[in-house]
DRENDO-1510 file (C-alpha; in Angstrom, 1 decimal, always signed):
<recs>
REC; n; res; u; v; w
REC; 1; UNK; +208.8; +45.0; -88.2 .
REC; 2; UNK; +209.0; +45.6; -84.5 .
REC; 3; UNK; +209.4; +42.9; -81.9 .
REC; 4; UNK; +205.8; +43.5; -80.7 .
REC; 5; UNK; +204.4; +43.3; -84.2 .
REC; 6; UNK; +206.1; +39.9; -84.6 .
REC; 7; UNK; +204.7; +38.8; -81.3 .
REC; 8; UNK; +201.2; +39.9; -82.3 .
REC; 9; UNK; +201.5; +37.9; -85.6 .
REC; 10; UNK; +202.5; +34.8; -83.6 .
REC; 11; UNK; +199.5; +35.2; -81.2 .
REC; 12; UNK; +197.2; +35.6; -84.2 .
REC; 13; UNK; +198.6; +32.5; -85.9 .
REC; 14; UNK; +198.1; +30.4; -82.8 .
REC; 15; UNK; +194.6; +31.7; -82.3 .
REC; 16; UNK; +193.7; +29.9; -85.6 .
REC; 17; UNK; +194.2; +26.6; -83.8 .
REC; 18; UNK; +191.8; +25.6; -81.0 .
REC; 19; UNK; +193.3; +22.2; -80.1 .
REC; 20; UNK; +196.8; +21.9; -78.6 .
REC; 21; UNK; +197.6; +18.9; -80.8 .
REC; 22; UNK; +197.2; +21.3; -83.8 .
REC; 23; UNK; +199.4; +23.9; -82.1 .
REC; 24; UNK; +202.1; +21.3; -81.4 .
REC; 25; UNK; +201.9; +20.3; -85.1 .
REC; 26; UNK; +202.3; +24.0; -86.0 .
REC; 27; UNK; +205.4; +24.2; -83.7 .
REC; 28; UNK; +206.9; +21.1; -85.4 .
REC; 29; UNK; +206.3; +22.7; -88.8 .
REC; 30; UNK; +208.0; +25.9; -87.7 .
REC; 31; UNK; +210.9; +23.9; -86.4 .
REC; 32; UNK; +211.2; +22.0; -89.7 .
REC; 33; UNK; +211.4; +25.3; -91.5 .
REC; 34; UNK; +214.3; +26.5; -89.3 .
REC; 35; UNK; +217.5; +26.8; -91.3 .
REC; 36; UNK; +220.1; +24.3; -90.1 .
REC; 37; UNK; +222.8; +25.6; -87.8 .
REC; 38; UNK; +226.3; +25.8; -89.2 .
REC; 39; UNK; +228.2; +22.8; -87.8 .
REC; 40; UNK; +230.9; +25.1; -86.4 .
REC; 41; UNK; +228.2; +26.7; -84.2 .
REC; 42; UNK; +227.2; +23.3; -82.7 .
REC; 43; UNK; +229.8; +23.6; -80.0 .
REC; 44; UNK; +229.4; +23.1; -76.2 .
REC; 45; UNK; +229.7; +26.9; -75.5 .
REC; 46; UNK; +226.5; +27.4; -77.6 .
REC; 47; UNK; +224.5; +24.7; -75.8 .
REC; 48; UNK; +221.8; +26.0; -73.6 .
REC; 49; UNK; +222.0; +24.7; -70.1 .
REC; 50; UNK; +218.8; +23.7; -68.4 .
REC; 51; UNK; +217.2; +22.2; -71.5 .
REC; 52; UNK; +216.1; +18.6; -71.5 .
REC; 53; UNK; +217.0; +18.3; -75.1 .
REC; 54; UNK; +220.0; +19.8; -76.8 .
REC; 55; UNK; +219.6; +23.4; -78.0 .
REC; 56; UNK; +222.3; +25.4; -79.6 .
REC; 57; UNK; +222.0; +29.2; -79.8 .
REC; 58; UNK; +224.4; +31.4; -81.6 .
REC; 59; UNK; +224.3; +35.1; -82.5 .
REC; 60; UNK; +226.1; +37.5; -84.9 .
REC; 61; UNK; +226.3; +41.2; -84.2 .
REC; 62; UNK; +226.6; +43.5; -87.3 .
REC; 63; UNK; +226.0; +47.2; -87.5 .
REC; 64; UNK; +224.2; +47.3; -84.2 .
REC; 65; UNK; +221.8; +44.5; -85.0 .
REC; 66; UNK; +221.8; +41.0; -83.5 .
REC; 67; UNK; +220.9; +38.0; -85.7 .
REC; 68; UNK; +220.3; +34.7; -83.9 .
REC; 69; UNK; +220.7; +31.2; -85.2 .
REC; 70; UNK; +219.6; +28.1; -83.4 .
REC; 71; UNK; +218.9; +24.4; -83.7 .
REC; 72; UNK; +217.6; +21.6; -81.4 .
REC; 73; UNK; +217.6; +17.8; -81.6 .
REC; 74; UNK; +213.9; +17.7; -80.4 .
REC; 75; UNK; +211.2; +18.7; -82.9 .
REC; 76; UNK; +208.9; +20.7; -80.6 .
REC; 77; UNK; +211.8; +22.5; -78.9 .
REC; 78; UNK; +213.1; +23.3; -82.4 .
REC; 79; UNK; +209.8; +25.0; -83.1 .
REC; 80; UNK; +209.9; +26.9; -79.8 .
REC; 81; UNK; +213.4; +28.2; -80.4 .
REC; 82; UNK; +212.4; +29.0; -84.0 .
REC; 83; UNK; +209.6; +31.2; -82.6 .
REC; 84; UNK; +211.9; +32.9; -80.1 .
REC; 85; UNK; +214.6; +33.8; -82.7 .
REC; 86; UNK; +212.1; +34.9; -85.2 .
REC; 87; UNK; +210.8; +37.5; -82.7 .
REC; 88; UNK; +214.1; +38.8; -81.5 .
REC; 89; UNK; +216.4; +38.4; -84.5 .
REC; 90; UNK; +217.5; +41.5; -86.4 .
REC; 91; UNK; +216.9; +44.0; -83.6 .
REC; 92; UNK; +219.2; +46.0; -81.5 .
REC; 93; UNK; +220.5; +44.9; -78.0 .
REC; 94; UNK; +218.3; +47.6; -76.4 .
REC; 95; UNK; +215.2; +46.5; -78.2 .
REC; 96; UNK; +215.7; +42.9; -77.1 .
REC; 97; UNK; +216.6; +43.8; -73.5 .
REC; 98; UNK; +213.6; +46.1; -73.1 .
REC; 99; UNK; +211.1; +43.7; -74.6 .
REC; 100; UNK; +208.6; +41.6; -72.6 .
REC; 101; UNK; +208.2; +38.4; -74.6 .
REC; 102; UNK; +204.4; +38.4; -73.9 .
REC; 103; UNK; +203.6; +36.0; -76.8 .
REC; 104; UNK; +204.8; +33.0; -74.7 .
REC; 105; UNK; +202.0; +33.6; -72.1 .
REC; 106; UNK; +199.4; +34.7; -74.7 .
REC; 107; UNK; +199.6; +31.5; -76.7 .
REC; 108; UNK; +199.6; +29.4; -73.5 .
REC; 109; UNK; +203.0; +27.9; -74.3 .
REC; 110; UNK; +204.4; +27.6; -70.8 .
REC; 111; UNK; +201.4; +25.8; -69.3 .
REC; 112; UNK; +201.3; +23.3; -72.2 .
REC; 113; UNK; +205.0; +22.2; -71.8 .
REC; 114; UNK; +206.4; +19.7; -69.4 .
REC; 115; UNK; +208.2; +21.3; -66.4 .
REC; 116; UNK; +211.6; +20.5; -67.9 .
REC; 117; UNK; +210.6; +22.0; -71.3 .
REC; 118; UNK; +209.3; +25.1; -69.6 .
REC; 119; UNK; +212.6; +25.4; -67.7 .
REC; 120; UNK; +214.4; +25.0; -71.1 .
REC; 121; UNK; +212.2; +27.8; -72.6 .
REC; 122; UNK; +213.2; +30.1; -69.7 .
REC; 123; UNK; +216.8; +29.2; -70.3 .
REC; 124; UNK; +216.5; +30.0; -74.0 .
REC; 125; UNK; +215.0; +33.4; -73.2 .
REC; 126; UNK; +217.8; +34.1; -70.6 .
REC; 127; UNK; +220.5; +33.2; -73.1 .
REC; 128; UNK; +219.0; +35.5; -75.7 .
REC; 129; UNK; +219.0; +38.4; -73.2 .
REC; 130; UNK; +222.6; +37.5; -72.2 .
REC; 131; UNK; +223.7; +37.8; -75.8 .
REC; 132; UNK; +221.9; +41.1; -76.1 .
REC; 133; UNK; +223.6; +42.4; -72.9 .
REC; 134; UNK; +227.0; +41.2; -74.0 .
REC; 135; UNK; +226.7; +42.9; -77.4 .
REC; 136; UNK; +225.4; +46.1; -75.7 .
REC; 137; UNK; +228.5; +46.3; -73.6 .
REC; 138; UNK; +230.6; +46.1; -76.7 .
REC; 139; UNK; +229.0; +49.1; -78.2 .
</recs>
């Protein structure tokens, strides 16, 4: 499935909810379904700077494909990072670098987050792109 197909699925899923409390509950559910991060990945170098809560993001590069893993100590943020890694995982560095993550705006996520959480979201996206760039340069 392409990155845009995944984004479209997320937009459709969020359209089922009209109230933002329900959307937050859905985000929490997504976060609860996120696989726990391996403890050896929960190191300072994998912490995302700029997030109010603690978010760890790690990636593996195999056969030209990046697989992301993440975890957070805040339930809503865990749901947000779950969405992000679901969209970008298992794609090439070029696919990730050339993608506009439009689902964030389409579901209204940024405007329904506190300013510090919105900054954290941008920091997560930036770190994902940095991983993709780093793996691309290794090719």
